[in-house]
C-alpha positions as CSV (number, residue, x, y, z in Angstrom):
1,M,0.0,0.4,-0.1
2,R,1.2,3.4,-1.0
3,V,0.1,6.1,1.7
4,G,-0.3,9.6,1.7
5,L,-2.3,12.9,2.0
6,H,-5.5,15.1,0.5
7,I,-2.9,18.1,0.0
8,R,-3.6,21.5,0.1
9,T,-2.7,23.6,-3.2
10,Q,-3.4,27.1,-1.4
11,G,-3.9,28.1,-4.9
12,D,-0.8,27.1,-6.2
13,L,0.2,23.6,-7.4
14,R,3.9,24.6,-7.5
15,G,4.1,23.8,-4.0
16,V,2.2,20.6,-3.8
17,A,5.5,18.5,-4.4
18,G,7.5,20.0,-1.6
19,R,4.5,19.8,1.1
20,A,4.1,16.2,-0.1
21,V,7.5,15.5,0.6
22,R,7.9,17.1,4.2
23,L,4.7,15.3,5.3
24,G,5.7,12.1,3.9
25,C,3.5,11.1,1.0
26,E,4.0,8.1,-1.2
27,T,1.0,9.0,-3.0
28,I,-1.8,11.9,-2.5
29,Q,-4.8,13.5,-3.4
30,I,-6.0,17.0,-4.3
31,F,-8.6,19.3,-5.5
32,S,-8.0,21.2,-8.9
33,G,-9.9,24.1,-7.7
34,N,-12.3,25.7,-5.4
35,P,-13.9,22.9,-3.8
36,R,-17.2,24.9,-2.7
37,G,-17.5,27.5,-5.9
38,W,-19.4,26.3,-9.2
39,T,-16.8,28.2,-10.9
40,K,-12.9,27.8,-11.1
41,A,-10.1,29.8,-11.5
42,P,-8.6,29.2,-14.9
43,F,-6.5,25.8,-15.3
44,D,-2.6,27.1,-14.8
45,E,-0.8,24.8,-17.3
46,E,2.6,25.9,-16.4
47,S,2.1,25.3,-12.9
48,A,0.5,22.2,-13.3
49,S,3.4,21.3,-15.4
50,E,5.9,22.2,-12.8
51,M,3.7,19.8,-10.3
52,I,3.7,16.7,-12.1
53,A,7.4,16.8,-12.8
54,A,8.1,17.5,-9.3
55,L,6.0,14.6,-8.0
56,A,7.6,12.4,-10.8
57,L,10.9,13.3,-9.7
58,Q,9.6,12.3,-6.1
59,E,8.1,9.1,-7.0
60,I,5.0,10.7,-5.2
61,H,2.0,8.3,-7.4
62,P,-0.1,8.2,-8.0
63,L,-2.4,11.7,-7.8
64,F,-6.1,11.4,-7.4
65,V,-8.2,14.8,-7.7
66,H,-11.5,14.8,-5.3
67,S,-14.4,16.8,-7.0
68,S,-16.2,20.0,-5.9
69,Y,-18.3,19.0,-3.1
70,L,-21.6,20.7,-4.7
71,P,-22.1,18.4,-7.7
72,N,-25.6,16.4,-7.3
73,L,-25.8,13.9,-9.9
74,A,-28.7,12.0,-8.3
75,S,-30.8,15.4,-7.6
76,P,-34.6,15.7,-9.5
77,D,-34.4,19.4,-9.9
78,E,-33.2,19.6,-13.9
79,E,-31.4,22.7,-13.0
80,L,-28.9,21.6,-10.5
81,W,-28.5,18.0,-12.1
82,N,-27.6,20.0,-15.4
83,R,-25.1,22.6,-13.8
84,S,-23.9,19.5,-12.0
85,I,-22.9,17.8,-15.1
86,G,-21.0,20.8,-16.5
87,L,-18.8,20.9,-13.2
88,V,-18.3,17.5,-13.2
89,A,-17.3,17.7,-16.7
90,E,-14.9,20.2,-16.0
91,E,-13.2,18.5,-13.4
92,L,-13.0,15.5,-15.5
93,T,-11.2,17.7,-18.2
94,R,-8.8,19.0,-15.0
95,T,-8.2,15.4,-14.3
96,A,-6.9,14.6,-17.7
97,K,-4.6,18.0,-17.7
98,L,-3.2,16.8,-14.3
99,K,-2.1,13.3,-15.4
100,A,-4.1,12.2,-12.3
101,E,-4.9,8.4,-11.6
102,A,-8.6,9.3,-11.0
103,L,-11.4,12.2,-10.2
104,V,-13.2,10.8,-6.8
105,L,-17.3,11.9,-7.1
106,H,-19.1,12.1,-4.3
107,L,-22.9,10.8,-5.6
108,G,-25.3,13.5,-3.8
109,S,-28.7,12.8,-2.8
110,P,-31.8,11.8,-4.9
111,G,-34.5,13.2,-2.4
112,R,-37.0,11.6,-0.4
113,E,-39.3,11.3,-3.5
114,A,-36.9,10.3,-6.4
115,T,-36.9,6.4,-7.7
116,R,-34.1,4.5,-9.1
117,P,-31.5,7.2,-8.4
118,A,-28.5,4.9,-10.0
119,L,-30.1,5.2,-13.4
120,R,-30.2,9.5,-12.8
121,I,-26.7,9.5,-12.1
122,A,-25.4,7.2,-14.8
123,E,-27.4,9.3,-17.3
124,G,-25.5,12.8,-15.6
125,V,-22.0,10.6,-16.1
126,R,-22.4,9.7,-19.3
127,L,-23.4,13.3,-20.3
128,A,-20.4,14.5,-18.0
129,Y,-18.0,12.2,-20.0
130,K,-19.4,13.7,-23.3
131,R,-19.0,16.8,-22.4
132,S,-15.4,16.7,-21.3
133,R,-14.6,14.4,-24.7
134,V,-11.8,13.3,-22.1
135,A,-11.9,9.6,-20.1
136,P,-9.7,10.0,-16.9
137,M,-11.3,6.9,-14.4
138,L,-14.1,8.3,-12.4
139,L,-13.9,6.8,-8.8
140,L,-17.7,6.7,-7.3
141,E,-17.2,7.4,-3.6
142,N,-19.3,5.6,-0.4
143,S,-21.7,7.8,1.5
144,A,-22.4,7.7,4.7
145,G,-25.9,7.4,4.6
146,A,-27.1,10.5,5.9
147,G,-30.5,11.8,4.9
148,S,-31.5,10.2,1.3
149,T,-27.8,10.4,0.1
150,F,-26.5,7.6,-2.2
151,G,-23.7,5.1,-2.2
152,S,-24.2,3.9,1.2
153,T,-24.2,0.3,0.6
154,F,-22.6,-2.0,-2.0
155,V,-25.9,-2.7,-3.4
156,Q,-26.6,0.6,-4.6
157,L,-22.8,1.3,-5.7
158,G,-23.1,-2.2,-7.2
159,A,-26.3,-1.2,-9.3
160,L,-24.4,2.2,-10.1
161,L,-21.7,0.2,-11.3
162,E,-23.6,-1.8,-13.6
163,E,-25.5,1.0,-15.5
164,L,-21.6,2.4,-16.3
165,S,-19.9,-0.4,-17.6
166,E,-19.1,0.6,-20.7
167,L,-17.1,3.5,-18.8
168,P,-14.0,3.4,-16.7
169,V,-15.6,4.1,-13.5
170,G,-14.5,2.5,-10.4
171,V,-14.9,2.4,-6.4
172,A,-13.3,4.1,-4.0
173,L,-13.7,3.1,0.1
174,D,-14.1,5.6,2.6
175,T,-13.2,3.9,6.1
176,A,-15.3,7.0,7.9
177,H,-18.2,6.4,5.8
178,A,-18.2,3.0,6.0
179,A,-18.3,2.8,9.2
180,A,-20.9,5.4,9.3
181,A,-23.0,3.2,6.9
182,G,-23.0,0.3,9.8
183,F,-20.0,-1.9,8.6
184,D,-17.9,-2.9,11.1
185,I,-14.4,-2.9,10.3
186,T,-12.7,-2.6,14.3
187,G,-11.1,-5.9,13.9
188,D,-9.9,-8.8,11.0
189,R,-13.8,-11.0,11.2
190,G,-15.3,-7.2,10.1
191,W,-13.0,-6.5,7.2
192,R,-13.7,-9.8,6.0
193,R,-17.2,-10.1,5.9
194,T,-17.2,-6.0,4.8
195,I,-14.5,-7.3,2.0
196,D,-16.8,-10.4,1.0
197,E,-20.1,-8.5,0.9
198,F,-18.1,-5.6,-1.4
199,G,-17.5,-8.8,-3.5
200,R,-21.0,-10.1,-3.9
201,W,-21.8,-6.8,-5.7
202,I,-19.0,-5.3,-7.0
203,A,-16.4,-7.3,-9.2
204,P,-13.3,-6.5,-6.7
205,D,-11.0,-5.1,-9.5
206,R,-13.3,-2.3,-9.2
207,L,-11.9,-0.9,-5.8
208,R,-9.2,1.5,-6.8
209,L,-8.7,3.2,-3.5
210,I,-9.0,3.9,-0.2
211,H,-9.9,7.1,2.0
212,A,-8.0,6.2,5.6
213,N,-10.0,7.9,8.4
214,D,-11.0,7.3,11.7
215,L,-14.8,8.2,12.4
216,K,-15.7,10.6,15.5
217,S,-19.1,9.5,15.5
218,P,-20.9,6.3,16.6
219,R,-20.6,3.2,14.1
220,G,-23.9,3.3,12.1
221,S,-25.1,6.7,13.1
222,H,-24.7,8.3,9.8
223,V,-23.0,11.1,10.9
224,D,-19.7,11.6,8.9
225,R,-17.1,13.0,11.2
226,H,-13.9,12.2,9.8
227,W,-11.0,11.8,13.2
228,H,-7.5,11.4,14.0
229,I,-6.5,7.5,12.9
230,G,-6.9,5.2,15.7
231,E,-8.8,8.0,18.2
232,G,-12.0,7.0,16.7
233,T,-14.6,4.2,16.4
234,I,-12.5,2.4,14.0
235,G,-9.5,2.6,16.0
236,E,-6.0,1.2,16.2
237,A,-7.4,-2.4,15.3
238,G,-9.6,-1.6,12.8
239,F,-5.9,-0.3,10.8
240,E,-4.1,-3.0,11.4
241,A,-6.7,-5.5,10.2
242,M,-7.0,-3.2,7.0
243,G,-3.5,-3.8,6.0
244,K,-4.0,-7.6,6.5
245,M,-6.3,-7.8,3.8
246,A,-4.6,-9.4,1.0
247,E,-7.4,-7.9,-1.3
248,L,-6.2,-4.5,-0.1
249,E,-2.5,-4.4,-0.3
250,S,-2.3,-3.1,-3.8
251,L,-4.5,0.0,-3.2
252,P,-3.2,3.7,-2.8
253,V,-4.3,4.9,0.6
254,I,-5.4,8.7,1.2
255,L,-5.9,9.9,4.4
256,E,-8.3,12.8,5.1
257,T,-8.1,13.2,8.7
258,P,-8.6,16.8,10.4
259,G,-6.2,19.6,10.2
260,P,-4.8,22.1,8.8
261,E,-1.6,22.0,11.0
262,D,1.2,20.1,9.1
263,E,2.0,18.1,12.0
264,L,-1.0,16.6,12.8
265,D,-1.1,15.4,9.4
266,R,2.1,14.2,9.9
267,Q,1.4,12.0,13.1
268,N,-2.0,10.7,10.8
269,L,0.1,9.8,8.3
270,Q,3.0,8.2,10.3
271,K,0.6,5.8,12.4
272,M,-1.2,4.9,9.4
273,K,2.1,3.8,7.9
274,N,3.3,1.8,11.0
275,L,-0.4,0.5,11.8
276,L,-1.0,-1.2,8.2
277,R,2.7,-2.1,8.0
278,G,2.5,-3.9,11.9
279,E,5.3,-1.5,12.5
280,A,5.3,-0.1,16.4
281,S,3.2,2.5,17.0
282,P,4.2,6.4,17.1
283,K,3.2,9.2,19.6
284,E,-0.7,9.2,19.9
285,V,-2.5,12.0,17.8
286,A,-4.0,14.9,20.0
287,P,-7.6,15.4,19.4
């Protein structure tokens, strides 16, 4: 497992590789622009080229891009749905320009009245690919299941992937979201049941990325609260068990733990490396 962090770009891609090196990353994830806005600053080709070259020089790979938080491809509202398609198309274009491994996407909420949301999302994804005219991989992230958000079960994700079988689409599994949705991943048995359940509904090779985050809220609460590694309801034993799962051993692992202090990022990353690799545990991360 190559392990890394979501790196804050602070509006300049040039500093990404240096920060990743300082924090000890082997792989990274970034936003390609403002994650909370419908419009993005113009793409800076020069800065992107410098970042790509610096990451290659430091052997930090693969690079993942996380989409904006705003798109809702499950929405029954036509205006929001079309706006979401346009933003996802732009994100796909930027992901291709960054030569990233994949774009990670939250699937949104269909609301209480919607029927067959997988079809709605699938149509939106197809249109986003068509508008972008590029074909980087898209990773669908599982949700915590709050409200009517889509993707908290492998049944839902499997149905969506079946609809998108002609496109380069896979899954990013977020541990905090999985635990909040009710999956027991606190030890070997729970992880084995979770992986077996995944395999019942989704081809194993569709799992391409792990977002490794502890959970501050109770398991099954459907409350999405990322927390420091080993300090939440997944705990150290859960991540140690994750590191033992043969099905996961070749997957990249990205942490999205609370910050923004660099020292907390560094501690969380080192602790995760040690837990996954069965090494001595470092100093505890302060909440």
